[in-house]
PDB file of N, H, CA, C and O in Angstrom:
ATOM      1  N   PRO A   1      76.608 118.513  26.804  1.00  0.00           N
ATOM      2  CA  PRO A   1      78.004 118.222  27.115  1.00  0.00           C
ATOM      3  C   PRO A   1      78.115 117.197  28.240  1.00  0.00           C
ATOM      4  O   PRO A   1      77.243 117.122  29.106  1.00  0.00           O
ATOM      5  N   ASN A   2      79.150 116.436  28.226  1.00  0.00           N
ATOM      6  H   ASN A   2      79.859 116.496  27.522  1.00  0.00           H
ATOM      7  CA  ASN A   2      79.397 115.459  29.279  1.00  0.00           C
ATOM      8  C   ASN A   2      80.042 116.157  30.471  1.00  0.00           C
ATOM      9  O   ASN A   2      81.083 116.800  30.342  1.00  0.00           O
ATOM     10  N   VAL A   3      79.405 116.019  31.634  1.00  0.00           N
ATOM     11  H   VAL A   3      78.558 115.497  31.739  1.00  0.00           H
ATOM     12  CA  VAL A   3      79.953 116.587  32.865  1.00  0.00           C
ATOM     13  C   VAL A   3      80.036 115.478  33.896  1.00  0.00           C
ATOM     14  O   VAL A   3      79.263 114.522  33.839  1.00  0.00           O
ATOM     15  N   SER A   4      80.947 115.590  34.823  1.00  0.00           N
ATOM     16  H   SER A   4      81.575 116.367  34.869  1.00  0.00           H
ATOM     17  CA  SER A   4      81.163 114.528  35.808  1.00  0.00           C
ATOM     18  C   SER A   4      80.430 114.798  37.118  1.00  0.00           C
ATOM     19  O   SER A   4      80.754 114.186  38.136  1.00  0.00           O
ATOM     20  N   TYR A   5      79.461 115.691  37.114  1.00  0.00           N
ATOM     21  H   TYR A   5      79.198 116.188  36.287  1.00  0.00           H
ATOM     22  CA  TYR A   5      78.709 116.000  38.323  1.00  0.00           C
ATOM     23  C   TYR A   5      77.221 116.053  37.976  1.00  0.00           C
ATOM     24  O   TYR A   5      76.840 116.158  36.810  1.00  0.00           O
ATOM     25  N   LEU A   6      76.391 115.976  39.019  1.00  0.00           N
ATOM     26  H   LEU A   6      76.700 115.891  39.966  1.00  0.00           H
ATOM     27  CA  LEU A   6      74.948 116.021  38.806  1.00  0.00           C
ATOM     28  C   LEU A   6      74.483 117.470  38.736  1.00  0.00           C
ATOM     29  O   LEU A   6      74.862 118.299  39.562  1.00  0.00           O
ATOM     30  N   THR A   7      73.669 117.754  37.754  1.00  0.00           N
ATOM     31  H   THR A   7      73.361 117.080  37.083  1.00  0.00           H
ATOM     32  CA  THR A   7      73.082 119.084  37.652  1.00  0.00           C
ATOM     33  C   THR A   7      71.784 119.105  38.451  1.00  0.00           C
ATOM     34  O   THR A   7      71.354 118.076  38.971  1.00  0.00           O
ATOM     35  N   ALA A   8      71.170 120.262  38.547  1.00  0.00           N
ATOM     36  H   ALA A   8      71.520 121.098  38.125  1.00  0.00           H
ATOM     37  CA  ALA A   8      69.923 120.392  39.299  1.00  0.00           C
ATOM     38  C   ALA A   8      68.827 119.517  38.690  1.00  0.00           C
ATOM     39  O   ALA A   8      68.061 118.894  39.426  1.00  0.00           O
ATOM     40  N   ILE A   9      68.742 119.460  37.388  1.00  0.00           N
ATOM     41  H   ILE A   9      69.364 119.966  36.790  1.00  0.00           H
ATOM     42  CA  ILE A   9      67.714 118.641  36.740  1.00  0.00           C
ATOM     43  C   ILE A   9      67.979 117.152  36.959  1.00  0.00           C
ATOM     44  O   ILE A   9      67.034 116.368  37.056  1.00  0.00           O
ATOM     45  N   ASP A  10      69.240 116.755  37.038  1.00  0.00           N
ATOM     46  H   ASP A  10      70.007 117.392  36.960  1.00  0.00           H
ATOM     47  CA  ASP A  10      69.573 115.360  37.346  1.00  0.00           C
ATOM     48  C   ASP A  10      69.107 115.001  38.750  1.00  0.00           C
ATOM     49  O   ASP A  10      68.495 113.954  38.958  1.00  0.00           O
ATOM     50  N   ARG A  11      69.396 115.865  39.707  1.00  0.00           N
ATOM     51  H   ARG A  11      69.893 116.716  39.538  1.00  0.00           H
ATOM     52  CA  ARG A  11      68.964 115.615  41.090  1.00  0.00           C
ATOM     53  C   ARG A  11      67.445 115.567  41.179  1.00  0.00           C
ATOM     54  O   ARG A  11      66.890 114.717  41.877  1.00  0.00           O
ATOM     55  N   TYR A  12      66.767 116.476  40.475  1.00  0.00           N
ATOM     56  H   TYR A  12      67.218 117.166  39.909  1.00  0.00           H
ATOM     57  CA  TYR A  12      65.307 116.496  40.467  1.00  0.00           C
ATOM     58  C   TYR A  12      64.756 115.182  39.904  1.00  0.00           C
ATOM     59  O   TYR A  12      63.824 114.610  40.469  1.00  0.00           O
ATOM     60  N   ALA A  13      65.317 114.709  38.813  1.00  0.00           N
ATOM     61  H   ALA A  13      66.074 115.174  38.353  1.00  0.00           H
ATOM     62  CA  ALA A  13      64.851 113.464  38.200  1.00  0.00           C
ATOM     63  C   ALA A  13      65.074 112.275  39.127  1.00  0.00           C
ATOM     64  O   ALA A  13      64.199 111.419  39.257  1.00  0.00           O
ATOM     65  N   ILE A  14      66.229 112.214  39.769  1.00  0.00           N
ATOM     66  H   ILE A  14      66.940 112.910  39.664  1.00  0.00           H
ATOM     67  CA  ILE A  14      66.532 111.103  40.678  1.00  0.00           C
ATOM     68  C   ILE A  14      65.599 111.124  41.879  1.00  0.00           C
ATOM     69  O   ILE A  14      65.066 110.085  42.269  1.00  0.00           O
ATOM     70  N   VAL A  15      65.397 112.299  42.467  1.00  0.00           N
ATOM     71  H   VAL A  15      65.830 113.143  42.150  1.00  0.00           H
ATOM     72  CA  VAL A  15      64.498 112.415  43.622  1.00  0.00           C
ATOM     73  C   VAL A  15      63.071 112.061  43.219  1.00  0.00           C
ATOM     74  O   VAL A  15      62.364 111.403  43.982  1.00  0.00           O
ATOM     75  N   SER A  16      62.639 112.480  42.041  1.00  0.00           N
ATOM     76  H   SER A  16      63.213 113.014  41.421  1.00  0.00           H
ATOM     77  CA  SER A  16      61.287 112.161  41.577  1.00  0.00           C
ATOM     78  C   SER A  16      61.094 110.658  41.423  1.00  0.00           C
ATOM     79  O   SER A  16      60.054 110.124  41.810  1.00  0.00           O
ATOM     80  N   ILE A  17      62.075 109.978  40.868  1.00  0.00           N
ATOM     81  H   ILE A  17      62.920 110.411  40.553  1.00  0.00           H
ATOM     82  CA  ILE A  17      61.986 108.528  40.704  1.00  0.00           C
ATOM     83  C   ILE A  17      61.951 107.835  42.064  1.00  0.00           C
ATOM     84  O   ILE A  17      61.185 106.891  42.257  1.00  0.00           O
ATOM     85  N   VAL A  18      62.771 108.295  43.001  1.00  0.00           N
ATOM     86  H   VAL A  18      63.393 109.061  42.844  1.00  0.00           H
ATOM     87  CA  VAL A  18      62.785 107.699  44.341  1.00  0.00           C
ATOM     88  C   VAL A  18      61.438 107.902  45.026  1.00  0.00           C
ATOM     89  O   VAL A  18      60.921 106.979  45.657  1.00  0.00           O
ATOM     90  N   VAL A  19      60.867 109.092  44.911  1.00  0.00           N
ATOM     91  H   VAL A  19      61.287 109.841  44.399  1.00  0.00           H
ATOM     92  CA  VAL A  19      59.556 109.355  45.518  1.00  0.00           C
ATOM     93  C   VAL A  19      58.499 108.452  44.895  1.00  0.00           C
ATOM     94  O   VAL A  19      57.661 107.904  45.611  1.00  0.00           O
ATOM     95  N   LEU A  20      58.522 108.286  43.576  1.00  0.00           N
ATOM     96  H   LEU A  20      59.203 108.731  42.994  1.00  0.00           H
ATOM     97  CA  LEU A  20      57.564 107.398  42.924  1.00  0.00           C
ATOM     98  C   LEU A  20      57.722 105.952  43.395  1.00  0.00           C
ATOM     99  O   LEU A  20      56.726 105.260  43.608  1.00  0.00           O
ATOM    100  N   LEU A  21      58.948 105.497  43.557  1.00  0.00           N
ATOM    101  H   LEU A  21      59.757 106.059  43.384  1.00  0.00           H
ATOM    102  CA  LEU A  21      59.179 104.138  44.052  1.00  0.00           C
ATOM    103  C   LEU A  21      58.648 103.969  45.473  1.00  0.00           C
ATOM    104  O   LEU A  21      58.035 102.951  45.793  1.00  0.00           O
ATOM    105  N   ILE A  22      58.884 104.965  46.321  1.00  0.00           N
ATOM    106  H   ILE A  22      59.382 105.792  46.061  1.00  0.00           H
ATOM    107  CA  ILE A  22      58.391 104.904  47.699  1.00  0.00           C
ATOM    108  C   ILE A  22      56.867 104.870  47.716  1.00  0.00           C
ATOM    109  O   ILE A  22      56.273 104.090  48.459  1.00  0.00           O
ATOM    110  N   LEU A  23      56.231 105.710  46.903  1.00  0.00           N
ATOM    111  H   LEU A  23      56.714 106.345  46.299  1.00  0.00           H
ATOM    112  CA  LEU A  23      54.769 105.727  46.863  1.00  0.00           C
ATOM    113  C   LEU A  23      54.201 104.419  46.323  1.00  0.00           C
ATOM    114  O   LEU A  23      53.186 103.936  46.826  1.00  0.00           O
ATOM    115  N   CYS A  24      54.833 103.844  45.315  1.00  0.00           N
ATOM    116  H   CYS A  24      55.657 104.236  44.907  1.00  0.00           H
ATOM    117  CA  CYS A  24      54.378 102.546  44.791  1.00  0.00           C
ATOM    118  C   CYS A  24      54.482 101.462  45.858  1.00  0.00           C
ATOM    119  O   CYS A  24      53.564 100.660  46.023  1.00  0.00           O
ATOM    120  N   ALA A  25      55.592 101.437  46.575  1.00  0.00           N
ATOM    121  H   ALA A  25      56.338 102.089  46.441  1.00  0.00           H
ATOM    122  CA  ALA A  25      55.769 100.451  47.644  1.00  0.00           C
ATOM    123  C   ALA A  25      54.740 100.671  48.743  1.00  0.00           C
ATOM    124  O   ALA A  25      54.160  99.713  49.254  1.00  0.00           O
ATOM    125  N   TRP A  26      54.510 101.928  49.109  1.00  0.00           N
ATOM    126  H   TRP A  26      54.980 102.707  48.694  1.00  0.00           H
ATOM    127  CA  TRP A  26      53.540 102.257  50.160  1.00  0.00           C
ATOM    128  C   TRP A  26      52.152 101.748  49.775  1.00  0.00           C
ATOM    129  O   TRP A  26      51.491 101.096  50.584  1.00  0.00           O
ATOM    130  N   HIS A  27      51.707 102.032  48.569  1.00  0.00           N
ATOM    131  H   HIS A  27      52.243 102.562  47.912  1.00  0.00           H
ATOM    132  CA  HIS A  27      50.381 101.605  48.144  1.00  0.00           C
ATOM    133  C   HIS A  27      50.294 100.086  48.019  1.00  0.00           C
ATOM    134  O   HIS A  27      49.242  99.512  48.302  1.00  0.00           O
ATOM    135  N   ALA A  28      51.355  99.433  47.609  1.00  0.00           N
ATOM    136  H   ALA A  28      52.209  99.899  47.379  1.00  0.00           H
ATOM    137  CA  ALA A  28      51.350  97.972  47.534  1.00  0.00           C
ATOM    138  C   ALA A  28      51.229  97.368  48.926  1.00  0.00           C
ATOM    139  O   ALA A  28      50.480  96.412  49.125  1.00  0.00           O
ATOM    140  N   ILE A  29      51.958  97.916  49.886  1.00  0.00           N
ATOM    141  H   ILE A  29      52.567  98.692  49.724  1.00  0.00           H
ATOM    142  CA  ILE A  29      51.914  97.403  51.259  1.00  0.00           C
ATOM    143  C   ILE A  29      50.540  97.624  51.868  1.00  0.00           C
ATOM    144  O   ILE A  29      49.969  96.703  52.452  1.00  0.00           O
ATOM    145  N   ILE A  30      50.000  98.827  51.740  1.00  0.00           N
ATOM    146  H   ILE A  30      50.464  99.575  51.266  1.00  0.00           H
ATOM    147  CA  ILE A  30      48.684  99.121  52.308  1.00  0.00           C
ATOM    148  C   ILE A  30      47.609  98.268  51.633  1.00  0.00           C
ATOM    149  O   ILE A  30      46.725  97.743  52.309  1.00  0.00           O
ATOM    150  N   GLY A  31      47.677  98.125  50.315  1.00  0.00           N
ATOM    151  H   GLY A  31      48.395  98.552  49.766  1.00  0.00           H
ATOM    152  CA  GLY A  31      46.704  97.293  49.611  1.00  0.00           C
ATOM    153  C   GLY A  31      46.759  95.846  50.056  1.00  0.00           C
ATOM    154  O   GLY A  31      45.721  95.199  50.199  1.00  0.00           O
ATOM    155  N   THR A  32      47.953  95.333  50.274  1.00  0.00           N
ATOM    156  H   THR A  32      48.796  95.858  50.158  1.00  0.00           H
ATOM    157  CA  THR A  32      48.112  93.958  50.741  1.00  0.00           C
ATOM    158  C   THR A  32      47.556  93.794  52.147  1.00  0.00           C
ATOM    159  O   THR A  32      46.878  92.808  52.436  1.00  0.00           O
ATOM    160  N   ILE A  33      47.836  94.745  53.015  1.00  0.00           N
ATOM    161  H   ILE A  33      48.387  95.546  52.780  1.00  0.00           H
ATOM    162  CA  ILE A  33      47.331  94.677  54.392  1.00  0.00           C
ATOM    163  C   ILE A  33      45.807  94.688  54.399  1.00  0.00           C
ATOM    164  O   ILE A  33      45.188  93.895  55.107  1.00  0.00           O
ATOM    165  N   VAL A  34      45.196  95.576  53.619  1.00  0.00           N
ATOM    166  H   VAL A  34      45.700  96.220  53.043  1.00  0.00           H
ATOM    167  CA  VAL A  34      43.736  95.655  53.570  1.00  0.00           C
ATOM    168  C   VAL A  34      43.157  94.368  52.991  1.00  0.00           C
ATOM    169  O   VAL A  34      42.166  93.853  53.509  1.00  0.00           O
ATOM    170  N   PHE A  35      43.759  93.840  51.929  1.00  0.00           N
ATOM    171  H   PHE A  35      44.564  94.258  51.509  1.00  0.00           H
ATOM    172  CA  PHE A  35      43.273  92.607  51.310  1.00  0.00           C
ATOM    173  C   PHE A  35      43.342  91.446  52.292  1.00  0.00           C
ATOM    174  O   PHE A  35      42.379  90.691  52.424  1.00  0.00           O
ATOM    175  N   ILE A  36      44.462  91.293  52.979  1.00  0.00           N
ATOM    176  H   ILE A  36      45.245  91.906  52.872  1.00  0.00           H
ATOM    177  CA  ILE A  36      44.628  90.191  53.926  1.00  0.00           C
ATOM    178  C   ILE A  36      43.669  90.349  55.101  1.00  0.00           C
ATOM    179  O   ILE A  36      43.069  89.373  55.551  1.00  0.00           O
ATOM    180  N   ARG A  37      43.522  91.581  55.600  1.00  0.00           N
ATOM    181  H   ARG A  37      44.009  92.374  55.234  1.00  0.00           H
ATOM    182  CA  ARG A  37      42.625  91.804  56.732  1.00  0.00           C
ATOM    183  C   ARG A  37      41.183  91.495  56.352  1.00  0.00           C
ATOM    184  O   ARG A  37      40.465  90.856  57.120  1.00  0.00           O
ATOM    185  N   ASP A  38      40.750  91.943  55.172  1.00  0.00           N
ATOM    186  H   ASP A  38      41.333  92.463  54.548  1.00  0.00           H
ATOM    187  CA  ASP A  38      39.380  91.669  54.739  1.00  0.00           C
ATOM    188  C   ASP A  38      39.152  90.176  54.551  1.00  0.00           C
ATOM    189  O   ASP A  38      38.097  89.654  54.909  1.00  0.00           O
ATOM    190  N   ARG A  39      40.139  89.492  53.992  1.00  0.00           N
ATOM    191  H   ARG A  39      40.997  89.916  53.701  1.00  0.00           H
ATOM    192  CA  ARG A  39      40.012  88.055  53.786  1.00  0.00           C
ATOM    193  C   ARG A  39      39.973  87.329  55.135  1.00  0.00           C
ATOM    194  O   ARG A  39      39.190  86.395  55.309  1.00  0.00           O
ATOM    195  N   TYR A  40      40.806  87.748  56.083  1.00  0.00           N
ATOM    196  H   TYR A  40      41.442  88.506  55.941  1.00  0.00           H
ATOM    197  CA  TYR A  40      40.823  87.132  57.403  1.00  0.00           C
ATOM    198  C   TYR A  40      39.503  87.377  58.119  1.00  0.00           C
ATOM    199  O   TYR A  40      38.959  86.472  58.752  1.00  0.00           O
ATOM    200  N   ASP A  41      38.985  88.604  58.020  1.00  0.00           N
ATOM    201  H   ASP A  41      39.427  89.339  57.506  1.00  0.00           H
ATOM    202  CA  ASP A  41      37.715  88.919  58.674  1.00  0.00           C
ATOM    203  C   ASP A  41      36.577  88.084  58.097  1.00  0.00           C
ATOM    204  O   ASP A  41      35.675  87.683  58.832  1.00  0.00           O
ATOM    205  N   ALA A  42      36.606  87.818  56.797  1.00  0.00           N
ATOM    206  H   ALA A  42      37.339  88.145  56.200  1.00  0.00           H
ATOM    207  CA  ALA A  42      35.544  87.037  56.170  1.00  0.00           C
ATOM    208  C   ALA A  42      35.624  85.567  56.576  1.00  0.00           C
ATOM    209  O   ALA A  42      34.598  84.890  56.640  1.00  0.00           O
ATOM    210  N   LEU A  43      36.830  85.065  56.853  1.00  0.00           N
ATOM    211  H   LEU A  43      37.664  85.615  56.801  1.00  0.00           H
ATOM    212  CA  LEU A  43      36.998  83.653  57.194  1.00  0.00           C
ATOM    213  C   LEU A  43      36.903  83.375  58.683  1.00  0.00           C
ATOM    214  O   LEU A  43      36.694  82.231  59.088  1.00  0.00           O
ATOM    215  N   SER A  44      37.053  84.405  59.503  1.00  0.00           N
ATOM    216  H   SER A  44      37.222  85.335  59.174  1.00  0.00           H
ATOM    217  CA  SER A  44      37.075  84.178  60.947  1.00  0.00           C
ATOM    218  C   SER A  44      35.667  83.851  61.449  1.00  0.00           C
ATOM    219  O   SER A  44      34.684  84.437  60.995  1.00  0.00           O
ATOM    220  N   PRO A  45      35.584  82.915  62.384  1.00  0.00           N
ATOM    221  CA  PRO A  45      34.275  82.573  62.945  1.00  0.00           C
ATOM    222  C   PRO A  45      33.738  83.744  63.755  1.00  0.00           C
ATOM    223  O   PRO A  45      34.489  84.485  64.390  1.00  0.00           O
ATOM    224  N   GLY A  46      32.432  83.888  63.715  1.00  0.00           N
ATOM    225  H   GLY A  46      31.822  83.286  63.199  1.00  0.00           H
ATOM    226  CA  GLY A  46      31.812  84.963  64.465  1.00  0.00           C
ATOM    227  C   GLY A  46      31.643  86.230  63.652  1.00  0.00           C
ATOM    228  O   GLY A  46      31.075  87.209  64.137  1.00  0.00           O
ATOM    229  N   SER A  47      32.124  86.223  62.428  1.00  0.00           N
ATOM    230  H   SER A  47      32.584  85.427  62.034  1.00  0.00           H
ATOM    231  CA  SER A  47      31.877  87.399  61.599  1.00  0.00           C
ATOM    232  C   SER A  47      30.513  87.243  60.959  1.00  0.00           C
ATOM    233  O   SER A  47      30.271  86.282  60.229  1.00  0.00           O
ATOM    234  N   ARG A  48      29.660  88.140  61.217  1.00  0.00           N
ATOM    235  H   ARG A  48      29.856  88.921  61.810  1.00  0.00           H
ATOM    236  CA  ARG A  48      28.268  88.155  60.755  1.00  0.00           C
ATOM    237  C   ARG A  48      27.461  87.184  61.509  1.00  0.00           C
ATOM    238  O   ARG A  48      26.262  87.053  61.262  1.00  0.00           O
TER     239      ARG A  48
END
């Protein structure tokens, strides 16, 4: 039936999607930081 309010399962689905988006962004940011840091360390003079 069509209802004009969010049910518990609707809220659960929305929160789950938001959590997944946050985790994807978190892993993308951390992966980028590690990649850039490793690349910078390899190019910087005095490494090795």
